C-alpha positions in Angstrom: 2.8 -21.5 5.8 0.2 -20.0 8.0 -2.2 -19.8 5.1 -2.4 -23.5 4.7 -3.6 -23.9 8.3 -6.7 -21.6 7.7 -9.8 -23.5 6.8 -12.0 -20.4 6.5 -12.8 -19.1 3.1 -12.6 -15.6 1.7 -15.7 -13.9 0.4 -14.8 -12.4 -2.9 -18.0 -12.2 -4.8 -18.2 -10.1 -7.9 -17.4 -10.0 -11.6 -13.9 -10.9 -12.8 -12.2 -10.7 -16.2 -10.8 -14.2 -16.9 -7.6 -14.6 -18.8 -5.1 -17.4 -19.4 -1.4 -17.8 -18.7 -0.3 -21.3 -19.8 -3.0 -23.7 -18.8 -4.3 -21.7 -15.9 -7.1 -19.2 -15.6 -6.6 -16.0 -13.7 -9.1 -13.4 -12.7 -9.0 -9.6 -12.1 -11.9 -7.7 -10.7 -13.7 -6.2 -13.6 -14.0 -2.8 -11.9 -10.2 -2.1 -12.3 -10.0 -3.3 -15.9 -9.8 -0.2 -18.1 -9.5 -2.0 -21.5 -8.1 -4.9 -23.3 -5.5 -3.9 -26.0 -3.6 -5.8 -28.6 0.1 -6.2 -28.0 2.0 -3.0 -28.6 5.8 -2.4 -29.1 7.3 -2.5 -25.6 10.2 -0.2 -24.7 12.5 -1.8 -22.0 13.4 0.5 -19.2 16.9 0.0 -17.8 17.0 -0.8 -14.1 13.4 -1.9 -13.9 12.5 -5.1 -12.1 12.7 -8.3 -14.2 8.9 -8.8 -14.2 8.3 -5.3 -15.6 8.7 -5.9 -19.4 8.9 -2.2 -20.0 6.4 0.5 -21.1 4.1 1.0 -24.0 2.6 4.1 -25.6 -1.1 3.7 -25.2 -2.7 6.6 -27.1 -0.1 9.1 -25.9 0.2 7.7 -22.3 3.2 5.8 -21.1 1.9 2.6 -19.4 4.1 0.1 -17.6 3.7 -3.5 -18.6 4.0 -6.4 -16.1 5.0 -9.8 -17.4 3.0 -12.1 -15.2 4.8 -15.1 -16.5 8.1 -13.7 -15.2 6.5 -12.6 -11.9 4.9 -16.0 -11.3 8.1 -17.9 -12.3 6.6 -19.4 -15.4 8.4 -20.3 -18.6 8.3 -17.6 -21.3 5.9 -18.2 -24.2 5.9 -16.9 -27.8 3.4 -14.2 -28.5 0.4 -15.2 -30.6 -2.4 -13.3 -32.2 -4.4 -13.8 -29.0 -1.7 -12.4 -26.7 -2.9 -9.1 -25.3 -2.6 -6.4 -22.6 -5.1 -6.2 -19.8 -4.9 -2.5 -18.9 -6.0 -1.7 -15.4 -6.6 1.5 -13.5 -5.9 1.2 -9.7 -6.5 3.8 -7.1 -4.2 3.4 -4.1 -5.5 6.2 -1.8 -2.7 8.6 -2.7 -2.2 7.9 -6.4 -3.9 6.4 -9.5 -1.8 3.9 -11.4 -2.5 2.8 -14.9 -0.6 -0.4 -15.8 -1.0 -3.4 -18.0 -0.4 -7.1 -17.7 0.4 -9.4 -20.5 -2.1 -12.2 -20.9 -1.9 -15.2 -23.3 -5.6 -14.9 -24.0 -8.7 -13.2 -22.5 -11.4 -15.8 -21.9 -14.5 -14.2 -20.4 -16.2 -12.1 -17.8 -17.2 -14.4 -15.0 -19.3 -14.0 -11.8 -17.8 -15.4 -8.6 -20.8 -15.8 -6.4 -19.5 -18.0 -3.6 -16.5 -17.8 -1.4 -12.9 -18.4 -2.6 -10.4 -20.6 -0.8 -7.4 -18.8 0.7 -4.3 -19.2 -1.4 -1.3 -21.2 -0.2 1.3 -18.8 -1.5 4.1 -16.6 -0.2 6.5 -14.0 -1.5 5.9 -11.0 -3.7 4.1 -12.9 -6.4 2.0 -14.8 -3.9 0.9 -11.6 -2.3 -0.9 -10.8 -5.5 -3.1 -13.9 -5.2 -6.1 -13.3 -3.0 -8.1 -16.4 -3.6 -8.9 -19.5 -5.5 -12.5 -19.9 -6.9 -14.2 -22.9 -8.4 -15.8 -22.2 -11.8 -17.3 -25.4 -13.2 -14.5 -27.9 -13.5 -11.6 -25.4 -13.2 -10.0 -23.4 -10.5 -9.6 -19.6 -11.1 -6.7 -17.8 -9.5 -8.0 -14.4 -8.3 -5.5 -11.6 -8.3 -5.5 -8.3 -6.4 -4.7 -5.5 -8.9 -3.5 -3.1 -6.3 -1.0 -5.6 -5.0 -0.1 -6.6 -8.5 0.6 -3.1 -9.9 1.3 -1.0 -6.8 2.1 -3.3 -3.9 4.3 -6.4 -3.7 4.4 -7.2 -7.4 4.4 -3.6 -8.4 5.7 -1.7 -11.4 8.1 0.4 -9.4 6.0 3.6 -9.6 2.9 5.2 -10.9 2.1 6.0 -14.5 
């Protein structure tokens, strides 16, 4: 992988919403996070990609729901009272997409002040990872919402 050979770091300073999937912490830039909602009934849409769980009705708006566990090749997990939807609004130049990702738990808003290491990933899911940042004793996997909801991971269309 070409990414492994790079020793440079990526400058990704800013504020990120931290959330958990399994034992890992992920971050989405806070500017794209519209809201955090409790789990809602999901309607499966025939023919949608496996990582698109379906759609929810969020106050009268149909919002696609991305199952990050499926996208990232993780084992499914039972929903708990802490399972939630991270609803994001992403502008892609030509369209605005509102979509949600299922998170096991939202942890915090964190500031990434330094640089982030480039990820050693490939494929559609890997394209959504833009960096790895050190926060205390843990590594936070930083995600690009545009790639996640519009690009490589994508929901298959705007909402």
